[in-house]
C-alpha positions in Angstrom: 0.1 -0.1 -0.2 1.4 3.4 -1.0 2.0 5.6 1.7 -0.4 8.4 0.6 -2.9 5.7 1.0 -2.9 5.1 4.4 -4.7 7.3 6.9 -2.4 9.9 8.8 -5.0 10.4 11.3 -7.7 7.8 13.1 -11.5 8.4 12.1 -14.5 6.8 13.2 -18.0 7.0 12.2 -19.3 9.2 15.6 -22.2 6.7 15.8 -19.8 3.9 17.0 -18.0 6.1 19.0 -21.4 7.3 20.9 -22.9 4.2 20.5 -26.2 5.4 19.0 -27.7 3.8 16.0 -29.1 7.0 14.4 -28.1 9.5 11.8 -25.6 12.0 12.2 -25.4 15.2 10.1 -21.5 14.9 10.1 -21.0 11.0 9.2 -24.5 9.7 8.0 -25.8 6.4 9.4 -23.4 3.9 11.1 -22.1 1.7 8.0 -22.5 4.3 5.9 -18.6 4.8 4.8 -18.6 8.3 6.2 -15.9 9.2 8.6 -14.8 11.9 11.0 -10.8 12.5 12.2 -10.7 11.9 15.9 -7.7 12.4 18.3 -5.1 9.3 18.7 -6.4 9.4 22.5 -10.1 8.9 21.5 -9.3 6.3 19.5 -7.4 4.4 21.8 -9.6 4.9 24.3 -12.5 3.4 22.0 -10.1 0.4 21.4 -9.6 -0.2 25.5 -13.3 0.3 26.4 -14.4 -2.3 23.8 -11.7 -5.0 24.9 -12.5 -4.4 28.6 -16.2 -5.0 27.6 -15.4 -8.1 25.8 -13.4 -9.1 28.9 -15.7 -8.4 31.4 -18.7 -10.3 29.5 -16.7 -13.1 28.2 -13.0 -13.2 29.2 -10.2 -11.9 27.5 -9.8 -15.1 25.7 -12.6 -14.1 23.8 -10.8 -11.5 21.8 -8.4 -13.0 19.1 -5.8 -11.4 16.9 -4.6 -12.6 13.6 -1.6 -10.6 12.1 0.8 -10.4 9.6 4.2 -8.5 9.0 6.6 -7.3 11.4 4.4 -5.3 13.8 2.4 -8.3 14.8 4.8 -9.2 17.5 4.1 -5.8 19.2 0.4 -6.4 19.3 0.7 -10.0 20.3 2.7 -8.7 23.4 -0.4 -6.5 23.9 -2.7 -9.4 23.4 -0.7 -11.8 26.2 -0.9 -8.7 28.6 -4.3 -8.3 27.9 -5.2 -12.1 28.9 -5.8 -13.5 25.7 -3.8 -16.5 24.4 -5.0 -16.1 20.9 -3.0 -14.5 18.4 -1.5 -16.3 15.0 -0.2 -15.5 11.9 -0.3 -16.8 8.7 2.8 -19.4 8.0 5.2 -18.2 5.1 4.8 -19.9 2.1 7.9 -22.1 2.4 6.5 -23.4 5.9 3.0 -23.8 4.4 4.5 -25.8 1.4 6.5 -28.2 3.6 3.5 -29.0 5.9 1.6 -29.5 3.0 4.0 -32.0 1.3 4.4 -33.7 5.1 7.7 -32.5 5.1 7.6 -29.8 8.0 
């Protein structure tokens, strides 16, 4: 992905943050694809609130992370600290090929 295609700041549809199912003048209905910029503190607060809710209702092992690339090691550390053992990454091509052939 080109750097110009990446989001420079977090964004959310405001109904997700406010947990409101109704239309909002700025972003439209939830799921409409219209977003507003939010601060990093608001974005991280939203992630923390949702993970806390999942852990409270279902236990931390109800959260899972499937990652790819070098950033995954940081997120897997976060998930370990959160209490979830559920994180994985796809096998490399060579490892998958060996496993399919019964070599690995």
